[in-house]
All heavy atoms as TSV, in Angstrom:
chain	resi	resn	atom	element	x	y	z
A	1	MET	N	N	85.295	44.572	83.771
A	1	MET	CA	C	84.485	44.109	84.882
A	1	MET	C	C	84.239	45.268	85.847
A	1	MET	O	O	85.146	46.042	86.108
A	1	MET	CB	C	85.199	42.992	85.629
A	1	MET	CG	C	84.929	41.625	85.064
A	1	MET	SD	S	85.483	40.331	86.157
A	1	MET	CE	C	87.163	40.169	85.620
A	2	PRO	N	N	83.049	45.345	86.403
A	2	PRO	CA	C	82.747	46.407	87.358
A	2	PRO	C	C	83.265	46.091	88.763
A	2	PRO	O	O	83.531	44.946	89.109
A	2	PRO	CB	C	81.220	46.471	87.356
A	2	PRO	CG	C	80.766	45.176	86.815
A	2	PRO	CD	C	81.874	44.616	85.987
A	3	ILE	N	N	83.377	47.144	89.554
A	3	ILE	CA	C	83.765	47.014	90.960
A	3	ILE	C	C	82.493	47.075	91.788
A	3	ILE	O	O	81.683	47.995	91.625
A	3	ILE	CB	C	84.715	48.141	91.391
A	3	ILE	CG1	C	86.013	48.064	90.597
A	3	ILE	CG2	C	84.986	48.077	92.894
A	3	ILE	CD1	C	86.961	49.210	90.856
A	4	TYR	N	N	82.298	46.102	92.655
A	4	TYR	CA	C	81.129	46.061	93.532
A	4	TYR	C	C	81.569	46.244	94.974
A	4	TYR	O	O	82.638	45.798	95.371
A	4	TYR	CB	C	80.382	44.728	93.387
A	4	TYR	CG	C	79.709	44.597	92.048
A	4	TYR	CD1	C	80.314	43.902	91.016
A	4	TYR	CD2	C	78.483	45.205	91.813
A	4	TYR	CE1	C	79.704	43.795	89.780
A	4	TYR	CE2	C	77.863	45.104	90.583
A	4	TYR	CZ	C	78.481	44.396	89.572
A	4	TYR	OH	O	77.874	44.305	88.348
A	5	GLU	N	N	80.719	46.890	95.747
A	5	GLU	CA	C	80.990	47.094	97.169
A	5	GLU	C	C	80.224	46.041	97.962
A	5	GLU	O	O	79.046	45.792	97.706
A	5	GLU	CB	C	80.547	48.490	97.593
A	5	GLU	CG	C	80.894	48.802	99.032
A	5	GLU	CD	C	80.545	50.234	99.415
A	5	GLU	OE1	O	79.957	50.953	98.604
A	5	GLU	OE2	O	80.868	50.609	100.544
A	6	TYR	N	N	80.907	45.430	98.909
A	6	TYR	CA	C	80.327	44.404	99.770
A	6	TYR	C	C	80.449	44.838	101.221
A	6	TYR	O	O	81.291	45.649	101.573
A	6	TYR	CB	C	81.055	43.063	99.594
A	6	TYR	CG	C	80.821	42.438	98.251
A	6	TYR	CD1	C	81.565	42.817	97.141
A	6	TYR	CD2	C	79.845	41.470	98.085
A	6	TYR	CE1	C	81.344	42.250	95.900
A	6	TYR	CE2	C	79.615	40.890	96.841
A	6	TYR	CZ	C	80.367	41.294	95.759
A	6	TYR	OH	O	80.141	40.737	94.530
A	7	ARG	N	N	79.597	44.254	102.064
A	7	ARG	CA	C	79.673	44.483	103.508
A	7	ARG	C	C	79.715	43.124	104.185
A	7	ARG	O	O	78.896	42.260	103.920
A	7	ARG	CB	C	78.473	45.276	104.008
A	7	ARG	CG	C	78.520	45.525	105.502
A	7	ARG	CD	C	77.429	46.495	105.907
A	7	ARG	NE	N	77.338	46.623	107.336
A	7	ARG	CZ	C	77.977	47.510	108.055
A	7	ARG	NH1	N	78.780	48.366	107.458
A	7	ARG	NH2	N	77.830	47.574	109.350
A	8	CYS	N	N	80.695	42.968	105.064
A	8	CYS	CA	C	80.835	41.733	105.827
A	8	CYS	C	C	79.809	41.750	106.957
A	8	CYS	O	O	79.741	42.708	107.728
A	8	CYS	CB	C	82.250	41.613	106.395
A	8	CYS	SG	S	82.468	40.140	107.417
A	9	GLU	N	N	79.010	40.715	107.044
A	9	GLU	CA	C	77.988	40.625	108.091
A	9	GLU	C	C	78.590	40.242	109.438
A	9	GLU	O	O	77.942	40.418	110.466
A	9	GLU	CB	C	76.910	39.612	107.682
A	9	GLU	CG	C	76.145	40.001	106.430
A	9	GLU	CD	C	75.329	41.277	106.600
A	9	GLU	OE1	O	74.710	41.459	107.655
A	9	GLU	OE2	O	75.328	42.089	105.660
A	10	ASP	N	N	79.820	39.739	109.459
A	10	ASP	CA	C	80.454	39.352	110.712
A	10	ASP	C	C	81.194	40.521	111.368
A	10	ASP	O	O	80.950	40.851	112.517
A	10	ASP	CB	C	81.403	38.179	110.500
A	10	ASP	CG	C	80.642	36.897	110.172
A	10	ASP	OD1	O	79.452	36.788	110.534
A	10	ASP	OD2	O	81.235	36.006	109.540
A	11	CYS	N	N	82.090	41.167	110.627
A	11	CYS	CA	C	82.875	42.260	111.219
A	11	CYS	C	C	82.336	43.652	110.842
A	11	CYS	O	O	82.856	44.657	111.285
A	11	CYS	CB	C	84.351	42.135	110.850
A	11	CYS	SG	S	84.737	42.508	109.126
A	12	ARG	N	N	81.310	43.704	109.979
A	12	ARG	CA	C	80.626	44.946	109.585
A	12	ARG	C	C	81.487	45.901	108.751
A	12	ARG	O	O	81.168	47.065	108.626
A	12	ARG	CB	C	80.085	45.692	110.797
A	12	ARG	CG	C	79.181	44.896	111.677
A	12	ARG	CD	C	77.822	44.885	111.087
A	12	ARG	NE	N	76.888	44.245	112.021
A	12	ARG	CZ	C	75.828	43.602	111.626
A	12	ARG	NH1	N	75.564	43.520	110.364
A	12	ARG	NH2	N	75.039	43.037	112.486
A	13	ARG	N	N	82.564	45.433	108.184
A	13	ARG	CA	C	83.407	46.287	107.340
A	13	ARG	C	C	82.957	46.211	105.891
A	13	ARG	O	O	82.436	45.196	105.440
A	13	ARG	CB	C	84.858	45.885	107.456
A	13	ARG	CG	C	85.383	46.158	108.838
A	13	ARG	CD	C	86.850	46.025	108.896
A	13	ARG	NE	N	87.282	46.292	110.265
A	13	ARG	CZ	C	88.516	46.457	110.612
A	13	ARG	NH1	N	89.473	46.378	109.717
A	13	ARG	NH2	N	88.831	46.691	111.855
A	14	SER	N	N	83.193	47.294	105.168
A	14	SER	CA	C	82.893	47.342	103.738
A	14	SER	C	C	84.181	47.130	102.951
A	14	SER	O	O	85.253	47.537	103.389
A	14	SER	CB	C	82.290	48.695	103.372
A	14	SER	OG	O	81.037	48.848	103.988
A	15	PHE	N	N	84.043	46.499	101.785
A	15	PHE	CA	C	85.193	46.280	100.911
A	15	PHE	C	C	84.711	46.198	99.474
A	15	PHE	O	O	83.524	46.023	99.213
A	15	PHE	CB	C	85.974	45.027	101.323
A	15	PHE	CG	C	85.163	43.750	101.308
A	15	PHE	CD1	C	85.199	42.903	100.211
A	15	PHE	CD2	C	84.389	43.390	102.399
A	15	PHE	CE1	C	84.470	41.726	100.201
A	15	PHE	CE2	C	83.649	42.216	102.403
A	15	PHE	CZ	C	83.695	41.376	101.304
A	16	GLU	N	N	85.627	46.368	98.539
A	16	GLU	CA	C	85.296	46.352	97.123
A	16	GLU	C	C	85.935	45.152	96.445
A	16	GLU	O	O	87.022	44.722	96.823
A	16	GLU	CB	C	85.791	47.631	96.449
A	16	GLU	CG	C	85.094	48.865	96.968
A	16	GLU	CD	C	85.653	50.140	96.365
A	16	GLU	OE1	O	86.774	50.122	95.805
A	16	GLU	OE2	O	84.970	51.162	96.456
A	17	VAL	N	N	85.216	44.631	95.425
A	17	VAL	CA	C	85.708	43.482	94.673
A	17	VAL	C	C	85.446	43.729	93.190
A	17	VAL	O	O	84.362	44.141	92.805
A	17	VAL	CB	C	85.000	42.180	95.118
A	17	VAL	CG1	C	85.433	41.001	94.261
A	17	VAL	CG2	C	85.257	41.895	96.582
A	18	LEU	N	N	86.439	43.466	92.370
A	18	LEU	CA	C	86.307	43.527	90.924
A	18	LEU	C	C	85.822	42.153	90.475
A	18	LEU	O	O	86.546	41.166	90.582
A	18	LEU	CB	C	87.656	43.856	90.288
A	18	LEU	CG	C	87.708	43.959	88.782
A	18	LEU	CD1	C	86.964	45.206	88.317
A	18	LEU	CD2	C	89.149	44.034	88.328
A	19	THR	N	N	84.568	42.076	90.019
A	19	THR	CA	C	83.989	40.784	89.661
A	19	THR	C	C	82.989	40.939	88.530
A	19	THR	O	O	82.506	42.041	88.267
A	19	THR	CB	C	83.329	40.121	90.893
A	19	THR	OG1	O	82.963	38.788	90.578
A	19	THR	CG2	C	82.114	40.872	91.361
A	20	ALA	N	N	82.668	39.860	87.877
A	20	ALA	CA	C	81.707	39.870	86.775
A	20	ALA	C	C	80.302	40.145	87.301
A	20	ALA	O	O	79.964	39.801	88.436
A	20	ALA	CB	C	81.734	38.530	86.051
A	21	PHE	N	N	79.477	40.734	86.452
A	21	PHE	CA	C	78.090	41.031	86.806
A	21	PHE	C	C	77.367	39.766	87.261
A	21	PHE	O	O	76.619	39.792	88.234
A	21	PHE	CB	C	77.381	41.663	85.603
A	21	PHE	CG	C	75.932	41.940	85.833
A	21	PHE	CD1	C	75.536	43.059	86.550
A	21	PHE	CD2	C	74.962	41.091	85.321
A	21	PHE	CE1	C	74.197	43.315	86.767
A	21	PHE	CE2	C	73.624	41.351	85.534
A	21	PHE	CZ	C	73.237	42.464	86.256
A	22	ALA	N	N	77.592	38.668	86.578
A	22	ALA	CA	C	76.920	37.409	86.900
A	22	ALA	C	C	77.307	36.875	88.283
A	22	ALA	O	O	76.549	36.121	88.892
A	22	ALA	CB	C	77.235	36.364	85.840
A	23	ASP	N	N	78.464	37.271	88.804
A	23	ASP	CA	C	78.950	36.779	90.099
A	23	ASP	C	C	78.737	37.767	91.244
A	23	ASP	O	O	79.182	37.522	92.357
A	23	ASP	CB	C	80.438	36.433	90.011
A	23	ASP	CG	C	80.694	35.269	89.083
A	23	ASP	OD1	O	79.802	34.410	88.943
A	23	ASP	OD2	O	81.789	35.216	88.504
A	24	ARG	N	N	78.076	38.875	91.000
A	24	ARG	CA	C	77.969	39.922	92.024
A	24	ARG	C	C	77.199	39.488	93.266
A	24	ARG	O	O	77.469	39.961	94.352
A	24	ARG	CB	C	77.378	41.187	91.438
A	24	ARG	CG	C	75.900	41.135	91.219
A	24	ARG	CD	C	75.399	42.417	90.564
A	24	ARG	NE	N	73.958	42.465	90.525
A	24	ARG	CZ	C	73.205	41.772	89.684
A	24	ARG	NH1	N	73.768	40.963	88.812
A	24	ARG	NH2	N	71.899	41.871	89.715
A	25	GLU	N	N	76.250	38.572	93.130
A	25	GLU	CA	C	75.462	38.110	94.283
A	25	GLU	C	C	76.167	37.012	95.074
A	25	GLU	O	O	75.754	36.686	96.171
A	25	GLU	CB	C	74.081	37.631	93.830
A	25	GLU	CG	C	73.206	38.726	93.242
A	25	GLU	CD	C	72.820	39.821	94.232
A	25	GLU	OE1	O	72.704	39.532	95.444
A	25	GLU	OE2	O	72.648	40.964	93.797
A	26	ARG	N	N	77.232	36.473	94.529
A	26	ARG	CA	C	77.989	35.426	95.219
A	26	ARG	C	C	78.735	36.040	96.397
A	26	ARG	O	O	79.317	37.114	96.276
A	26	ARG	CB	C	78.978	34.780	94.257
A	26	ARG	CG	C	79.760	33.642	94.886
A	26	ARG	CD	C	80.712	33.019	93.923
A	26	ARG	NE	N	79.945	32.465	92.798
A	26	ARG	CZ	C	80.485	32.098	91.658
A	26	ARG	NH1	N	81.774	32.246	91.453
A	26	ARG	NH2	N	79.745	31.591	90.707
A	27	ALA	N	N	78.722	35.366	97.540
A	27	ALA	CA	C	79.439	35.862	98.716
A	27	ALA	C	C	80.929	35.969	98.410
A	27	ALA	O	O	81.509	35.092	97.767
A	27	ALA	CB	C	79.209	34.941	99.908
A	28	GLN	N	N	81.541	37.055	98.845
A	28	GLN	CA	C	82.975	37.291	98.647
A	28	GLN	C	C	83.675	37.246	100.001
A	28	GLN	O	O	83.096	37.613	101.019
A	28	GLN	CB	C	83.202	38.649	97.991
A	28	GLN	CG	C	82.539	38.792	96.645
A	28	GLN	CD	C	83.166	37.926	95.581
A	28	GLN	OE1	O	84.349	37.620	95.619
A	28	GLN	NE2	N	82.373	37.537	94.605
A	29	MET	N	N	84.927	36.831	99.999
A	29	MET	CA	C	85.667	36.742	101.255
A	29	MET	C	C	86.091	38.121	101.743
A	29	MET	O	O	86.675	38.903	100.999
A	29	MET	CB	C	86.904	35.862	101.122
A	29	MET	CG	C	87.616	35.683	102.450
A	29	MET	SD	S	88.917	34.447	102.485
A	29	MET	CE	C	89.935	34.893	101.140
A	30	CYS	N	N	85.793	38.414	102.982
A	30	CYS	CA	C	86.169	39.678	103.611
A	30	CYS	C	C	87.684	39.712	103.811
A	30	CYS	O	O	88.258	38.784	104.374
A	30	CYS	CB	C	85.459	39.807	104.953
A	30	CYS	SG	S	85.964	41.243	105.911
A	31	PRO	N	N	88.345	40.778	103.350
A	31	PRO	CA	C	89.798	40.858	103.526
A	31	PRO	C	C	90.223	41.084	104.978
A	31	PRO	O	O	91.363	40.826	105.331
A	31	PRO	CB	C	90.203	42.043	102.647
A	31	PRO	CG	C	88.969	42.836	102.457
A	31	PRO	CD	C	87.819	41.899	102.578
A	32	SER	N	N	89.296	41.524	105.832
A	32	SER	CA	C	89.640	41.777	107.239
A	32	SER	C	C	89.564	40.529	108.107
A	32	SER	O	O	90.478	40.236	108.860
A	32	SER	CB	C	88.714	42.843	107.826
A	32	SER	OG	O	88.906	44.059	107.171
A	33	CYS	N	N	88.433	39.794	107.995
A	33	CYS	CA	C	88.256	38.639	108.880
A	33	CYS	C	C	88.155	37.314	108.133
A	33	CYS	O	O	88.000	36.269	108.756
A	33	CYS	CB	C	87.012	38.844	109.748
A	33	CYS	SG	S	85.457	38.733	108.843
A	34	GLU	N	N	88.231	37.352	106.804
A	34	GLU	CA	C	88.191	36.182	105.933
A	34	GLU	C	C	86.871	35.415	105.986
A	34	GLU	O	O	86.783	34.268	105.564
A	34	GLU	CB	C	89.377	35.263	106.191
A	34	GLU	CG	C	90.698	35.938	105.914
A	34	GLU	CD	C	91.895	35.025	106.078
A	34	GLU	OE1	O	91.729	33.868	106.506
A	34	GLU	OE2	O	92.996	35.468	105.753
A	35	SER	N	N	85.815	36.058	106.452
A	35	SER	CA	C	84.490	35.450	106.466
A	35	SER	C	C	83.891	35.481	105.065
A	35	SER	O	O	84.157	36.388	104.280
A	35	SER	CB	C	83.590	36.229	107.429
A	35	SER	OG	O	82.243	35.821	107.292
A	36	LEU	N	N	83.058	34.512	104.754
A	36	LEU	CA	C	82.321	34.499	103.494
A	36	LEU	C	C	80.886	34.997	103.682
A	36	LEU	O	O	80.071	34.929	102.781
A	36	LEU	CB	C	82.304	33.095	102.891
A	36	LEU	CG	C	83.625	32.627	102.312
A	36	LEU	CD1	C	83.535	31.172	101.871
A	36	LEU	CD2	C	84.033	33.507	101.136
A	37	ASN	N	N	80.598	35.502	104.860
A	37	ASN	CA	C	79.273	36.015	105.184
A	37	ASN	C	C	79.192	37.485	104.762
A	37	ASN	O	O	79.218	38.388	105.586
A	37	ASN	CB	C	79.007	35.850	106.684
A	37	ASN	CG	C	77.575	36.174	107.050
A	37	ASN	OD1	O	76.705	36.248	106.192
A	37	ASN	ND2	N	77.342	36.374	108.337
A	38	SER	N	N	79.109	37.724	103.447
A	38	SER	CA	C	79.099	39.088	102.924
A	38	SER	C	C	77.929	39.277	101.977
A	38	SER	O	O	77.396	38.315	101.415
A	38	SER	CB	C	80.413	39.390	102.203
A	38	SER	OG	O	80.562	38.537	101.091
A	39	ARG	N	N	77.551	40.549	101.795
A	39	ARG	CA	C	76.447	40.891	100.903
A	39	ARG	C	C	76.854	42.058	100.026
A	39	ARG	O	O	77.513	42.983	100.483
A	39	ARG	CB	C	75.222	41.300	101.704
A	39	ARG	CG	C	74.731	40.232	102.631
A	39	ARG	CD	C	73.554	40.722	103.391
A	39	ARG	NE	N	72.420	39.938	102.929
A	39	ARG	CZ	C	71.176	40.187	103.226
A	39	ARG	NH1	N	70.875	41.224	103.956
A	39	ARG	NH2	N	70.219	39.413	102.790
A	40	VAL	N	N	76.410	42.019	98.775
A	40	VAL	CA	C	76.670	43.124	97.860
A	40	VAL	C	C	75.804	44.304	98.286
A	40	VAL	O	O	74.678	44.140	98.747
A	40	VAL	CB	C	76.417	42.703	96.392
A	40	VAL	CG1	C	74.949	42.456	96.115
A	40	VAL	CG2	C	76.972	43.720	95.429
A	41	GLN	N	N	76.360	45.514	98.184
A	41	GLN	CA	C	75.665	46.734	98.576
A	41	GLN	C	C	75.205	47.496	97.343
A	41	GLN	O	O	75.787	47.368	96.267
A	41	GLN	CB	C	76.602	47.637	99.395
A	41	GLN	CG	C	77.107	46.994	100.665
A	41	GLN	CD	C	75.987	46.750	101.639
A	41	GLN	OE1	O	75.397	47.676	102.164
A	41	GLN	NE2	N	75.688	45.488	101.877
A	42	VAL	N	N	74.195	48.311	97.515
A	42	VAL	CA	C	73.753	49.197	96.446
A	42	VAL	C	C	74.610	50.443	96.522
A	42	VAL	O	O	74.673	51.101	97.552
A	42	VAL	CB	C	72.265	49.553	96.605
A	42	VAL	CG1	C	71.836	50.544	95.545
A	42	VAL	CG2	C	71.418	48.301	96.559
A	43	SER	N	N	75.305	50.750	95.443
A	43	SER	CA	C	76.175	51.921	95.409
A	43	SER	C	C	75.480	53.058	94.682
A	43	SER	O	O	74.690	52.845	93.765
A	43	SER	CB	C	77.487	51.591	94.691
A	43	SER	OG	O	78.175	50.599	95.394
A	44	SER	N	N	75.799	54.266	95.076
A	44	SER	CA	C	75.239	55.435	94.400
A	44	SER	C	C	76.229	55.925	93.344
A	44	SER	O	O	77.394	55.571	93.345
A	44	SER	CB	C	74.954	56.540	95.407
A	44	SER	OG	O	76.142	56.955	96.016
A	45	PHE	N	N	75.733	56.746	92.433
A	45	PHE	CA	C	76.582	57.323	91.405
A	45	PHE	C	C	76.084	58.715	91.099
A	45	PHE	O	O	74.970	59.084	91.445
A	45	PHE	CB	C	76.589	56.448	90.132
A	45	PHE	CG	C	75.233	56.270	89.517
A	45	PHE	CD1	C	74.796	57.126	88.531
A	45	PHE	CD2	C	74.389	55.258	89.941
A	45	PHE	CE1	C	73.536	56.975	87.965
A	45	PHE	CE2	C	73.138	55.093	89.381
A	45	PHE	CZ	C	72.706	55.956	88.389
A	46	ALA	N	N	76.911	59.498	90.453
A	46	ALA	CA	C	76.559	60.876	90.108
A	46	ALA	C	C	76.200	60.953	88.634
A	46	ALA	O	O	76.759	60.248	87.804
A	46	ALA	CB	C	77.729	61.803	90.410
A	47	ALA	N	N	75.261	61.829	88.329
A	47	ALA	CA	C	74.865	62.042	86.933
A	47	ALA	C	C	74.582	63.522	86.728
A	47	ALA	O	O	74.155	64.215	87.632
A	47	ALA	CB	C	73.633	61.220	86.605
A	48	VAL	N	N	74.820	63.994	85.517
A	48	VAL	CA	C	74.525	65.372	85.165
A	48	VAL	C	C	73.318	65.340	84.247
A	48	VAL	O	O	73.289	64.607	83.266
A	48	VAL	CB	C	75.734	66.036	84.454
A	48	VAL	CG1	C	75.376	67.431	83.999
A	48	VAL	CG2	C	76.927	66.056	85.376
A	49	GLY	N	N	72.300	66.116	84.585
A	49	GLY	CA	C	71.089	66.132	83.777
A	49	GLY	C	C	70.600	67.552	83.572
A	49	GLY	O	O	71.298	68.523	83.856
A	50	ALA	N	N	69.394	67.677	83.082
A	50	ALA	CA	C	68.793	68.978	82.800
A	50	ALA	C	C	68.754	69.829	84.069
A	50	ALA	O	O	68.414	69.360	85.135
A	50	ALA	CB	C	67.387	68.783	82.249
A	51	GLY	N	N	69.128	71.082	83.931
A	51	GLY	CA	C	69.089	72.002	85.050
A	51	GLY	C	C	70.327	71.989	85.917
A	51	GLY	O	O	70.434	72.755	86.851
A	52	LEU	N	N	71.272	71.116	85.619
A	52	LEU	CA	C	72.502	71.042	86.402
A	52	LEU	C	C	73.643	71.632	85.600
A	52	LEU	O	O	73.637	71.630	84.376
A	52	LEU	CB	C	72.819	69.588	86.767
A	52	LEU	CG	C	71.789	68.885	87.633
A	52	LEU	CD1	C	72.192	67.422	87.814
A	52	LEU	CD2	C	71.660	69.556	88.984
A	53	GLU	N	N	74.637	72.132	86.286
A	53	GLU	CA	C	75.809	72.702	85.622
A	53	GLU	C	C	76.626	71.595	84.969
A	53	GLU	O	O	76.869	70.552	85.577
A	53	GLU	CB	C	76.694	73.425	86.643
A	53	GLU	CG	C	76.082	74.691	87.194
A	53	GLU	CD	C	75.985	75.786	86.150
A	53	GLU	OE1	O	76.926	75.935	85.354
A	53	GLU	OE2	O	74.959	76.479	86.133
A	54	PRO	N	N	77.068	71.773	83.726
A	54	PRO	CA	C	77.917	70.762	83.102
A	54	PRO	C	C	79.301	70.766	83.730
A	54	PRO	O	O	79.726	71.755	84.328
A	54	PRO	CB	C	77.983	71.205	81.639
A	54	PRO	CG	C	77.694	72.665	81.669
A	54	PRO	CD	C	76.768	72.888	82.848
A	55	LEU	N	N	79.988	69.679	83.573
A	55	LEU	CA	C	81.357	69.595	84.072
A	55	LEU	C	C	82.241	70.538	83.272
A	55	LEU	O	O	82.003	70.760	82.084
A	55	LEU	CB	C	81.864	68.156	83.945
A	55	LEU	CG	C	81.100	67.130	84.772
A	55	LEU	CD1	C	81.599	65.730	84.451
A	55	LEU	CD2	C	81.230	67.416	86.245
A	56	PRO	N	N	83.301	71.101	83.861
A	56	PRO	CA	C	84.165	72.042	83.145
A	56	PRO	C	C	84.729	71.490	81.846
A	56	PRO	O	O	84.822	72.201	80.865
A	56	PRO	CB	C	85.281	72.334	84.143
A	56	PRO	CG	C	84.698	72.058	85.472
A	56	PRO	CD	C	83.697	70.961	85.260
A	57	MET	N	N	85.094	70.213	81.790
A	57	MET	CA	C	85.658	69.647	80.572
A	57	MET	C	C	84.642	69.670	79.433
A	57	MET	O	O	84.994	69.865	78.281
A	57	MET	CB	C	86.125	68.213	80.804
A	57	MET	CG	C	87.376	68.126	81.658
A	57	MET	SD	S	88.770	68.904	80.852
A	57	MET	CE	C	89.396	67.509	79.979
A	58	ALA	N	N	83.359	69.476	79.741
A	58	ALA	CA	C	82.338	69.466	78.704
A	58	ALA	C	C	82.212	70.844	78.064
A	58	ALA	O	O	81.966	70.973	76.881
A	58	ALA	CB	C	80.999	69.025	79.286
A	59	ALA	N	N	82.411	71.898	78.837
A	59	ALA	CA	C	82.308	73.263	78.317
A	59	ALA	C	C	83.477	73.582	77.403
A	59	ALA	O	O	83.378	74.455	76.545
A	59	ALA	CB	C	82.257	74.251	79.476
A	60	LYS	N	N	84.573	72.895	77.543
A	60	LYS	CA	C	85.767	73.159	76.736
A	60	LYS	C	C	85.838	72.263	75.504
A	60	LYS	O	O	86.829	72.239	74.807
A	60	LYS	CB	C	87.032	72.947	77.578
A	60	LYS	CG	C	87.155	73.928	78.711
A	60	LYS	CD	C	88.406	73.629	79.518
A	60	LYS	CE	C	88.518	74.560	80.700
A	60	LYS	NZ	N	89.628	74.209	81.554
A	61	GLY	N	N	84.815	71.475	75.255
A	61	GLY	CA	C	84.819	70.630	74.073
A	61	GLY	C	C	85.421	69.257	74.285
A	61	GLY	O	O	85.860	68.622	73.356
A	62	GLY	N	N	85.468	68.776	75.501
A	62	GLY	CA	C	85.976	67.442	75.765
A	62	GLY	C	C	87.349	67.497	76.435
A	62	GLY	O	O	87.806	68.527	76.859
A	63	GLY	N	N	87.979	66.367	76.492
A	63	GLY	CA	C	89.277	66.290	77.153
A	63	GLY	C	C	90.250	65.483	76.328
A	63	GLY	O	O	89.889	64.801	75.392
A	64	GLY	N	N	91.488	65.599	76.648
A	64	GLY	CA	C	92.517	64.863	75.930
A	64	GLY	C	C	92.649	65.359	74.498
A	64	GLY	O	O	92.153	66.397	74.127
A	65	CYS	N	N	93.310	64.594	73.679
A	65	CYS	CA	C	93.536	64.985	72.293
A	65	CYS	C	C	92.268	65.033	71.472
A	65	CYS	O	O	92.180	65.762	70.505
A	65	CYS	CB	C	94.550	64.038	71.642
A	65	CYS	SG	S	96.201	64.228	72.323
A	66	CYS	N	N	91.273	64.251	71.830
A	66	CYS	CA	C	90.040	64.217	71.044
A	66	CYS	C	C	89.319	65.551	71.059
A	66	CYS	O	O	88.690	65.930	70.072
A	66	CYS	CB	C	89.098	63.136	71.580
A	66	CYS	SG	S	89.771	61.480	71.398
A	67	GLY	N	N	89.374	66.272	72.170
A	67	GLY	CA	C	88.680	67.549	72.256
A	67	GLY	C	C	89.562	68.732	71.934
A	67	GLY	O	O	89.099	69.863	71.880
A	68	GLY	N	N	90.846	68.520	71.726
A	68	GLY	CA	C	91.760	69.597	71.402
A	68	GLY	C	C	92.204	70.404	72.592
A	68	GLY	O	O	92.917	71.402	72.460
A	69	SER	N	N	91.808	70.013	73.813
A	69	SER	CA	C	92.149	70.809	74.985
A	69	SER	C	C	93.611	70.660	75.404
A	69	SER	O	O	94.099	71.406	76.242
A	69	SER	CB	C	91.240	70.457	76.158
A	69	SER	OG	O	91.426	69.113	76.540
A	70	CYS	N	N	94.352	69.744	74.795
A	70	CYS	CA	C	95.749	69.569	75.160
A	70	CYS	C	C	96.662	70.484	74.326
A	70	CYS	O	O	97.861	70.550	74.559
A	70	CYS	CB	C	96.173	68.107	75.003
A	70	CYS	SG	S	96.203	67.556	73.287
A	71	GLY	N	N	96.073	71.169	73.343
A	71	GLY	CA	C	96.866	72.084	72.530
A	71	GLY	C	C	97.509	71.446	71.310
A	71	GLY	O	O	98.289	72.070	70.622
A	72	CYS	N	N	97.142	70.198	71.022
A	72	CYS	CA	C	97.766	69.518	69.892
A	72	CYS	C	C	97.157	69.934	68.543
A	72	CYS	O	O	97.740	69.668	67.509
A	72	CYS	CB	C	97.690	68.007	70.032
A	72	CYS	SG	S	95.994	67.370	69.937
A	73	GLY	N	N	95.985	70.540	68.568
A	73	GLY	CA	C	95.303	70.846	67.300
A	73	GLY	C	C	95.490	72.243	66.967
A	73	GLY	O	O	95.411	72.954	66.126
């Protein structure tokens, strides 16, 4: 399940909730004031694309045992 960010319309605080995609528009209870007057927020994310520097792990062939960077291979 994804984590969604909500904003309480009463106390103006932001909080996160782990919920199903189908339930993301449902009002969630604010942990600060316990109001149900909340709205889901649009969150930003990072992406690597053409013209951008790759992440260091990608240059080394991956991470963990699958990429051999742990020295197991």
